[in-house]
N, C-alpha and C positions, 0 to 999 in steps of 0.2 A: 545468799547474803542479803541481809536486811539493811535498808537505808537508815543511816543514823542522823541525829540532830546536826552533827557536823557537816554531813553531806548536804543537808538542806541549807545550812548557813553558807556553805561554800557556793552553792547555786545562787542564793540570794545576793551574795557579794558580787558574783559575776554579773548578774542581771542589773544590779545597781551601777556597776561600772559601765555597762552598755548603755544604760539609761542616761548617764551623764554625757554620752557622746551623740545620742540621737533620740528621736521620739520612741518611747516604749511604754506599753501598757501590759500588765500581767495580772492574771487572776486564776482562781481555781473554780471548778464546778463542784457543787456539793455543799455540805454543811460544815463550816469550820468549827462550830461548837461541839458537834459529835464526832468530828474528824472523819465523817463519811464523805470522802473526797472521790470524785469520779472523773479525774482528769484536770487539765489546765489549758489555758490558751495564753499565748504571748504574741502580741502584735508589735512589730518594730519596723523602723525604716531601714532599708538597705538599698545600695545602689543597683543591685541586680540579684537574680536568684542564686547565683554562686555565692555571693557574700552572705545572703540570708541563710543558706545552708551551713556555711562556715560558722556563723554566729551561733546557730542552733547546736551544731555538733561540738562546739567548744564549751558548752555549758557542762560543768563538772558532773551534774546529775545524769546527763546523757552519756558522757565519756565513761562513767563508772558502771553503766549498764542498768541503772535502776528504772529508767523510763526510755521509751522510744519517742521519736518525734516525726512529724510530717510537716513539711514546709510547702506552703502554697504562695503563689503570687496573689496579692490582693490589691485591687484597684479602687482607690477611694473615689466615690462618686458624689459624696456630700459630706461636708465638714461644718458643724455648727460653730458659730462665733458667740461665745457667752460674753455678756457685758457685766459690769460691776453691779448694775441694778437688778439683775436676775437672781 
């Protein structure tokens, strides 16, 4: 079964919902112009690894079996603070 545009839109709507609730950054690896995509990465805040796995597994694109995910604990060691003058 091939992923449809609706599947992608459902996943994006899900991620936008999660982003309203917590810090989230998402992007793909590859070339968007040629659609030569080689994976994606989503970083988001979770209270623990169990919640992080639940968030990942609730994404419609994962539930429908189009992609698989790997969830890792990531410890922030440096966070830049941008100012209005930068």
